[in-house]
C-alpha positions as CSV (number, residue, x, y, z in Angstrom):
1,M,5.3,-164.7,205.0
2,R,3.8,-167.5,202.8
3,K,2.3,-164.8,200.6
4,L,5.7,-163.2,199.9
5,Q,7.2,-166.7,199.3
6,A,4.4,-167.4,196.8
7,L,5.0,-164.1,195.0
8,G,8.8,-164.8,195.0
9,G,8.1,-168.3,193.6
10,A,6.0,-166.8,190.8
11,A,8.6,-164.3,190.0
12,A,11.3,-167.0,189.8
13,L,9.1,-169.0,187.5
14,L,8.6,-166.0,185.2
15,A,12.3,-165.2,185.2
16,A,13.0,-168.8,184.3
17,L,10.6,-168.7,181.4
18,L,12.0,-165.4,180.1
19,L,15.6,-166.7,180.4
20,G,14.6,-169.9,178.7
21,G,13.2,-167.9,175.8
22,C,16.4,-165.9,175.6
23,S,18.5,-169.0,175.6
24,Q,16.1,-170.7,173.1
25,T,15.8,-173.7,175.5
26,A,12.5,-175.5,174.6
27,V,9.9,-176.0,177.2
28,P,8.6,-179.6,177.2
29,A,5.1,-179.8,175.9
30,T,2.3,-181.2,177.9
31,P,0.7,-184.4,176.6
32,E,-2.4,-182.3,175.5
33,Q,-0.2,-179.9,173.6
34,A,1.7,-182.7,171.9
35,A,-1.5,-184.3,170.7
36,T,-2.7,-181.0,169.0
37,A,-1.5,-180.7,165.3
38,A,0.0,-177.4,164.2
39,P,-2.4,-175.5,161.9
40,E,-1.6,-175.7,158.2
41,A,-1.0,-172.6,156.1
42,T,-4.1,-171.5,154.3
43,A,-3.7,-171.2,150.5
44,E,-5.0,-168.1,148.7
45,P,-8.2,-168.9,146.8
46,A,-7.7,-168.8,143.0
47,P,-9.6,-165.9,141.3
48,A,-12.8,-167.0,139.7
49,P,-12.8,-167.1,135.9
50,S,-14.0,-163.9,134.3
51,T,-17.3,-164.2,132.4
52,N,-17.7,-162.8,128.9
53,P,-17.8,-159.0,129.4
54,L,-19.9,-158.5,126.2
55,T,-22.5,-161.3,126.8
56,G,-22.4,-162.1,130.5
57,L,-22.1,-165.8,129.6
58,D,-19.8,-168.3,131.5
59,D,-18.4,-169.7,128.3
60,G,-14.7,-169.2,129.0
61,D,-12.2,-167.3,131.0
62,Y,-11.9,-163.7,129.8
63,T,-9.5,-162.5,132.5
64,G,-7.0,-160.1,131.0
65,K,-8.5,-160.2,127.5
66,R,-9.3,-157.0,125.6
67,P,-12.3,-157.0,123.3
68,V,-11.8,-156.2,119.6
69,A,-14.1,-153.9,117.6
70,V,-13.9,-154.3,113.8
71,T,-15.6,-151.8,111.5
72,L,-17.3,-153.6,108.5
73,R,-18.2,-152.3,105.1
74,T,-21.9,-152.2,104.4
75,L,-22.4,-150.5,101.0
76,D,-23.6,-152.4,97.9
77,G,-21.5,-155.5,97.3
78,A,-20.2,-155.9,100.8
79,Q,-22.7,-158.6,101.9
80,P,-22.3,-161.3,103.1
81,Q,-19.8,-160.2,105.6
82,W,-17.4,-162.5,107.5
83,G,-17.7,-162.8,111.3
84,V,-21.1,-161.2,111.9
85,A,-22.6,-164.4,113.4
86,S,-19.6,-165.1,115.6
87,A,-19.4,-161.5,117.0
88,D,-20.7,-161.0,120.5
89,V,-22.1,-157.5,119.7
90,L,-23.1,-155.7,116.5
91,V,-23.5,-151.9,116.6
92,E,-25.2,-150.1,113.7
93,G,-25.9,-146.5,112.9
94,V,-25.7,-144.0,110.1
95,T,-22.5,-142.0,110.1
96,E,-22.9,-140.4,106.7
97,G,-25.0,-140.8,103.6
98,S,-28.0,-143.1,103.7
99,T,-26.6,-146.5,104.5
100,A,-25.9,-147.5,108.2
101,G,-22.4,-148.4,109.2
102,L,-21.6,-151.5,111.2
103,T,-19.1,-152.6,113.8
104,A,-18.6,-156.1,115.1
105,I,-17.2,-156.5,118.6
106,F,-15.6,-159.7,119.9
107,A,-14.7,-160.4,123.5
108,D,-11.7,-162.5,122.7
109,V,-9.3,-161.8,119.8
110,D,-8.5,-165.6,119.5
111,S,-12.1,-166.3,118.7
112,I,-11.9,-164.4,115.4
113,S,-11.4,-166.8,112.6
114,K,-12.2,-164.3,109.8
115,V,-13.9,-160.9,109.9
116,G,-14.5,-158.4,107.1
117,P,-14.7,-156.8,104.6
118,V,-13.1,-154.3,106.9
119,G,-14.3,-150.7,106.6
120,A,-13.2,-147.2,107.6
121,G,-13.4,-146.3,111.3
122,R,-16.0,-143.8,112.6
123,D,-16.1,-141.9,115.9
124,L,-19.7,-143.0,116.5
125,F,-18.6,-146.6,116.9
126,L,-15.6,-145.6,119.0
127,Q,-18.1,-144.4,121.6
128,V,-19.1,-148.0,122.1
129,A,-15.7,-149.6,121.8
130,L,-13.5,-147.3,123.9
131,P,-15.3,-147.9,127.3
132,L,-14.7,-151.6,126.8
133,N,-10.9,-151.1,126.4
134,A,-11.4,-152.7,123.0
135,V,-8.9,-152.6,120.1
136,P,-10.4,-150.6,117.2
137,V,-9.7,-152.3,113.9
138,S,-10.4,-150.6,110.5
139,I,-9.0,-149.7,107.1
140,D,-8.7,-146.0,107.1
141,K,-10.9,-143.7,109.2
142,N,-12.4,-140.2,109.0
143,I,-10.9,-137.1,110.6
144,Y,-13.3,-137.3,113.6
145,A,-12.2,-140.8,114.6
146,S,-8.5,-139.8,114.1
147,N,-8.9,-136.8,116.3
148,L,-10.6,-138.7,119.1
149,L,-8.0,-141.4,119.2
150,N,-5.1,-138.9,119.0
151,T,-6.6,-136.8,121.8
152,L,-6.9,-139.9,124.1
153,G,-3.5,-141.4,122.9
154,Y,-5.4,-144.6,122.1
155,Q,-3.7,-147.1,119.8
156,D,-5.9,-148.6,117.1
157,L,-5.1,-151.0,114.2
158,D,-5.6,-149.3,110.9
159,G,-4.9,-151.1,107.6
160,Y,-4.3,-147.8,105.8
161,H,-1.0,-147.6,107.9
162,I,0.0,-151.1,108.8
163,G,-1.1,-152.9,105.6
164,K,-0.7,-156.6,105.1
165,A,1.0,-157.1,108.5
166,A,-2.5,-157.2,110.0
167,F,-4.9,-157.6,107.0
168,A,-5.3,-160.1,104.1
169,F,-6.9,-160.1,100.7
170,D,-9.4,-162.8,99.6
171,Q,-8.6,-163.4,95.9
172,G,-11.3,-166.0,95.5
173,R,-13.9,-163.4,96.5
174,Q,-12.6,-160.9,93.9
175,D,-12.6,-163.7,91.3
176,A,-16.3,-164.3,92.1
177,G,-17.1,-160.7,91.1
178,Y,-16.7,-158.7,94.3
179,R,-15.0,-155.3,94.2
180,E,-11.5,-155.0,95.6
181,E,-12.5,-153.0,98.7
182,N,-15.0,-155.7,99.6
183,C,-12.3,-158.4,99.8
184,W,-10.0,-157.3,102.6
185,Y,-10.4,-159.1,106.0
186,T,-8.4,-159.9,109.1
187,T,-8.1,-162.7,111.7
188,G,-7.3,-163.0,115.4
189,E,-3.7,-164.0,114.5
190,L,-3.2,-161.1,112.2
191,I,-4.6,-158.7,114.8
192,R,-2.1,-160.0,117.3
193,T,0.7,-159.5,114.8
194,G,-0.4,-156.0,114.1
195,L,-0.5,-155.0,117.7
196,T,2.9,-156.5,118.3
197,N,4.3,-154.3,115.5
198,Y,2.9,-151.2,117.4
199,G,4.2,-152.5,120.8
200,A,0.6,-152.9,121.9
201,S,-1.1,-156.0,123.3
202,A,-4.4,-157.8,123.1
203,E,-4.1,-158.5,126.8
204,G,-5.5,-156.0,129.4
205,D,-8.5,-155.0,131.4
206,N,-12.0,-155.3,130.2
207,T,-15.3,-153.8,131.3
208,P,-18.7,-155.4,131.2
209,L,-20.9,-153.9,128.5
210,F,-24.1,-154.2,130.6
211,R,-25.4,-155.3,134.0
212,F,-26.2,-158.9,133.1
213,G,-28.5,-161.1,135.2
214,T,-31.5,-163.4,135.1
215,R,-34.7,-162.0,133.8
216,P,-38.2,-163.3,134.2
217,E,-39.4,-165.6,131.4
218,V,-41.8,-163.9,129.0
219,S,-45.1,-165.7,128.6
220,P,-46.6,-166.0,125.1
221,E,-49.5,-163.6,125.9
222,N,-46.9,-160.9,126.8
223,R,-44.9,-161.1,123.6
224,N,-45.5,-157.5,122.5
225,G,-42.1,-157.1,120.8
226,M,-41.9,-159.7,118.1
227,N,-41.0,-157.9,114.9
228,L,-38.9,-154.8,114.8
229,T,-38.2,-152.7,111.6
230,V,-35.4,-150.1,111.9
231,T,-35.5,-147.7,109.1
232,F,-32.1,-145.9,108.8
233,S,-33.1,-144.2,105.5
234,K,-35.5,-144.7,102.6
235,T,-33.1,-147.1,101.0
236,D,-31.9,-148.9,104.2
237,S,-34.7,-150.6,106.3
238,E,-33.8,-153.7,108.3
239,Q,-35.8,-156.2,110.3
240,L,-35.2,-158.3,113.4
241,N,-37.8,-161.0,114.0
242,Y,-38.1,-163.1,117.2
243,N,-37.9,-166.8,116.7
244,T,-39.8,-168.6,119.5
245,G,-37.9,-171.8,118.8
246,T,-34.4,-170.4,119.3
247,G,-35.2,-167.4,121.6
248,L,-33.2,-165.1,119.3
249,Y,-34.0,-162.1,117.2
250,E,-32.9,-163.1,113.7
251,K,-31.7,-160.2,111.5
252,L,-32.6,-159.5,107.9
253,N,-30.7,-157.4,105.4
254,A,-32.2,-154.3,103.8
255,D,-33.4,-156.4,100.8
256,G,-35.3,-158.8,103.1
257,S,-32.8,-161.6,102.8
258,P,-31.4,-163.3,105.9
259,M,-28.2,-161.7,107.2
260,T,-25.8,-164.6,107.1
261,D,-22.1,-165.0,107.9
262,A,-19.9,-165.5,104.9
263,D,-17.5,-167.6,107.1
264,N,-20.0,-170.3,108.1
265,G,-23.4,-169.5,106.5
266,Q,-25.1,-169.0,109.9
267,Q,-27.9,-166.5,110.2
268,V,-27.2,-163.7,112.6
269,G,-29.3,-163.8,115.8
270,F,-29.4,-161.9,119.1
271,T,-30.7,-162.5,122.6
272,N,-30.9,-158.7,123.2
273,V,-31.9,-155.9,120.9
274,F,-31.4,-152.2,121.8
275,V,-32.5,-149.1,120.0
276,L,-30.8,-146.1,121.6
277,Y,-32.4,-142.8,120.7
278,A,-29.8,-140.1,120.2
279,S,-30.4,-136.5,119.2
280,S,-28.6,-135.9,115.9
281,G,-27.3,-133.2,113.6
282,I,-24.6,-132.5,111.1
283,K,-20.9,-132.0,111.8
284,D,-18.9,-129.1,110.5
285,D,-18.0,-130.9,107.3
286,G,-21.6,-130.6,106.2
287,Y,-22.4,-134.4,105.7
288,T,-21.1,-136.5,108.7
289,R,-23.7,-137.2,111.3
290,Q,-23.4,-135.8,114.8
291,Y,-25.0,-137.6,117.7
292,D,-25.5,-136.5,121.3
293,M,-24.0,-139.6,123.0
294,T,-24.6,-138.4,126.6
295,G,-27.9,-140.0,126.9
296,G,-31.5,-140.5,125.8
297,T,-34.4,-142.9,125.8
298,G,-34.7,-146.1,123.9
299,L,-36.1,-149.6,123.5
300,Y,-35.0,-153.0,124.9
301,L,-36.3,-156.2,123.3
302,Q,-35.8,-159.6,124.8
303,G,-37.8,-162.8,124.8
304,G,-40.3,-161.4,122.4
305,A,-41.2,-158.5,124.6
306,W,-40.1,-154.9,124.8
307,E,-39.8,-152.1,127.3
308,Q,-38.8,-148.4,127.3
309,I,-35.4,-147.7,128.8
310,N,-33.2,-144.7,129.4
311,W,-29.5,-144.6,128.9
312,T,-26.6,-142.2,129.9
313,K,-22.9,-142.0,129.1
314,E,-20.5,-139.6,130.6
315,D,-18.0,-139.2,127.7
316,A,-16.3,-141.1,124.9
317,T,-14.6,-143.5,127.3
318,G,-17.6,-143.7,129.7
319,P,-19.6,-146.9,129.8
320,F,-23.4,-147.1,129.1
321,T,-25.7,-146.9,132.1
322,L,-29.1,-148.4,131.4
323,T,-32.2,-148.0,133.5
324,D,-35.8,-149.0,133.1
325,A,-38.7,-146.6,132.7
326,G,-38.9,-146.2,136.5
327,G,-35.2,-145.4,136.9
328,A,-34.1,-148.7,138.3
329,P,-30.9,-150.3,136.9
330,L,-31.7,-152.5,133.9
331,T,-30.9,-156.2,134.1
332,V,-29.9,-157.5,130.7
333,A,-30.3,-161.2,129.8
334,P,-27.0,-163.0,129.1
335,G,-26.4,-163.4,125.4
336,K,-25.4,-161.6,122.3
337,S,-26.7,-158.1,121.6
338,F,-27.6,-155.8,118.7
339,I,-27.4,-152.1,119.3
340,A,-28.9,-149.6,116.9
341,I,-28.1,-145.9,117.4
342,W,-31.1,-144.1,116.0
343,G,-31.4,-140.3,115.4
344,G,-35.0,-140.3,114.3
345,Y,-34.3,-137.5,111.7
346,Y,-36.1,-137.2,108.3
347,G,-36.3,-140.5,106.5
348,Q,-35.8,-142.6,109.6
349,G,-38.5,-144.7,111.3
350,L,-39.3,-147.5,113.8
351,T,-42.1,-150.1,113.7
352,L,-42.6,-152.7,116.3
353,T,-45.4,-155.3,116.3
354,A,-46.7,-157.8,118.9
355,A,-47.4,-161.5,118.4
356,D,-51.0,-160.7,117.4
357,G,-49.7,-158.2,114.7
358,S,-50.7,-155.1,116.6
359,E,-48.4,-152.1,116.1
360,Q,-46.9,-150.8,119.3
361,T,-46.9,-147.1,120.4
362,L,-43.2,-146.2,120.8
363,P,-41.5,-143.2,122.5
364,E,-41.4,-140.0,120.6
365,K,-38.4,-139.6,118.4
366,P,-35.5,-137.6,119.8
367,V,-35.3,-133.8,119.2
368,L,-32.8,-132.6,116.6
369,L,-29.5,-130.9,117.6
370,E,-29.1,-127.3,116.6
371,S,-27.1,-128.4,113.6
372,G,-29.9,-130.8,112.5
373,V,-32.2,-130.3,109.5
374,S,-35.9,-130.0,110.1
375,D,-38.3,-132.4,108.4
376,E,-39.8,-129.6,106.4
377,A,-36.4,-128.4,105.2
378,A,-35.2,-131.9,104.5
379,A,-38.4,-132.7,102.5
380,A,-38.0,-129.5,100.4
381,A,-34.3,-130.3,99.7
382,E,-35.2,-133.8,98.8
383,E,-37.9,-132.6,96.4
384,E,-35.4,-130.2,94.8
385,L,-32.9,-132.9,94.4
386,S,-35.5,-135.3,93.0
387,A,-36.6,-132.6,90.5
388,A,-33.1,-132.0,89.4
389,Q,-32.6,-135.8,89.0
390,R,-35.8,-136.1,87.0
391,I,-34.5,-133.5,84.5
392,I,-31.2,-135.3,84.2
393,D,-33.0,-138.7,83.7
394,A,-35.4,-137.2,81.2
395,Q,-32.7,-135.6,79.1
396,A,-30.7,-138.9,79.1
397,A,-33.8,-140.7,78.0
398,V,-34.5,-138.3,75.2
399,D,-30.9,-138.5,73.9
400,Q,-30.9,-142.3,74.1
401,A,-34.3,-142.6,72.4
402,K,-33.2,-140.3,69.5
403,A,-30.1,-142.3,69.0
404,D,-32.1,-145.6,69.0
405,L,-34.7,-144.0,66.7
406,A,-32.1,-143.4,64.0
407,D,-31.1,-147.0,64.0
408,A,-34.8,-148.2,64.1
409,L,-35.6,-146.1,61.0
410,D,-32.8,-147.7,59.1
411,E,-34.2,-151.1,60.2
412,L,-37.7,-150.1,59.1
413,Q,-36.4,-149.2,55.6
414,E,-34.7,-152.6,55.3
415,A,-37.7,-154.4,56.6
416,Q,-40.0,-152.6,54.2
417,A,-37.7,-153.3,51.3
418,A,-37.8,-157.0,52.1
419,C,-41.6,-156.9,52.3
420,D,-41.8,-155.2,48.9
421,A,-39.8,-158.0,47.4
422,D,-41.9,-160.7,49.0
423,S,-45.2,-159.2,50.1
424,E,-46.8,-162.5,50.9
425,N,-44.1,-163.5,53.4
426,A,-45.8,-163.5,56.9
427,D,-42.4,-163.5,58.8
428,L,-41.2,-160.4,56.9
429,L,-44.4,-158.6,57.6
430,A,-44.2,-159.5,61.3
431,A,-40.6,-158.3,61.4
432,R,-41.6,-155.0,59.8
433,D,-44.5,-154.5,62.2
434,A,-42.2,-155.2,65.2
435,V,-39.7,-152.5,64.0
436,Q,-42.6,-150.1,63.5
437,A,-43.8,-150.8,67.1
438,K,-40.3,-150.1,68.3
439,I,-40.3,-146.8,66.5
440,D,-43.7,-145.9,68.0
441,E,-42.4,-146.7,71.5
442,L,-39.3,-144.6,71.0
443,N,-41.3,-141.6,69.8
444,Q,-43.6,-141.9,72.8
445,T,-40.5,-142.0,75.1
446,I,-39.2,-138.9,73.5
447,A,-42.6,-137.1,73.8
448,D,-43.0,-138.1,77.5
449,N,-39.6,-137.0,78.6
450,Q,-39.6,-133.9,76.5
451,A,-42.8,-132.9,78.3
452,I,-40.8,-133.2,81.6
453,L,-38.1,-131.0,80.2
454,D,-40.5,-128.4,78.9
455,A,-42.4,-128.3,82.3
456,A,-39.1,-127.7,84.1
457,A,-37.8,-125.1,81.7
458,P,-37.9,-121.6,83.2
459,E,-40.5,-119.4,81.6
460,E,-39.0,-116.9,79.2
461,T,-39.7,-113.4,80.2
462,P,-40.5,-111.3,77.1
463,A,-38.0,-108.6,76.5
464,P,-39.4,-105.1,77.2
465,E,-40.3,-103.2,74.1
466,E,-38.0,-100.4,73.3
467,E,-39.7,-97.1,73.7
468,Q,-40.0,-95.1,70.5
469,P,-38.7,-91.5,70.9
470,A,-41.6,-89.0,70.9
471,E,-41.9,-87.0,67.7
472,S,-40.8,-83.5,68.3
473,E,-42.7,-80.5,67.0
474,S,-39.7,-79.4,65.1
475,E,-39.6,-82.7,63.2
476,N,-43.3,-82.6,62.5
477,P,-44.2,-78.9,62.1
478,A,-47.9,-78.1,62.1
479,E,-49.2,-77.2,58.8
């Protein structure tokens, strides 16, 4: 009976609690419950600032900032360029001709104070810029770059179309003697204005260029990669030399002078240097370089040392994947990078020396694509071109010397007449002898270059002698 009463009491208590909940009547808290504070709402943690996607450095917040890739002019008269020392990455490679093209990539558009002279866009450099979601900036571009951007529906910033809304002209540079095409530049503010005109934005996602992290320090005895020479052609050979004081590879121009920034005079330097081997050939226009950008081997220099690496890339929008020689993911030191895309075709070369001056044995150059020109064929074509140029130069030298000779002979007559009038005047005699020496030199120039022309002239094939008709017996009857 007590058991039933107990169950009945428990049921009554449960009913009272349920009814109390329905009627929203508060149940008095016990002293222990009253002494316990209600838990506070937990705030969502703020997202950590994004590091620089191009350098891996914690030098600002790059969240939602698209990089900017500006193509620079590199032909004679373009140096010094603006912005090369402030760029986070420089990418260099031959796209046509014999001079390497150059693209400067910045992680933050607002960090660009001035960059230029701006050159024409090329699809080779888009292979590096597009995976980063970078804004490509150029003045004009070739058909291959246009086709790639159009296929992807990717908005660039081209001065050929948008003009002064996003680009400016440095009149002072032209007044100093620079050609007009080497005076156009842009800034971060102008780039933003240009993008706004297209309904595009400098804000958006970004992708890390490499897998950045801490690397072991290189001891002095292991500095086997101190001085790198990248030969892009016989007329374009550039050096990167490691400075133990700054820990940077300092870049030189093809003429051996320091590569400096026209904006601040600072020499260009990099923590990391990459040479990416890429099989090469010729595109269907007959002169633009074609590269296999799906992968290859290469070199990585950092801290005065080098190692062989491998790289892969899925497509034009795919990022680089780097591994060491053993296949493990490559850790890249935080800092600025120089990337050379190197085909290893005829006229190109690489030289790397250690701290003791010893030359390093480097990986074999990449094989040519099917459209590539073999070294033998390239050498033969080069010799043929050189021979043709020698003939042109020799003929020009002969023509010029003959024209100068006529004037010199007139001078000699005048000098001789003056000497005849005053045969004891040493100055007049010296002047006559100088003119005679000039005539002798011109005659020698004519003789030397005429010999080149004669040697190159095709041998004349003697005309075959006409056969005389045989005398017939009727014309010469026997006696």
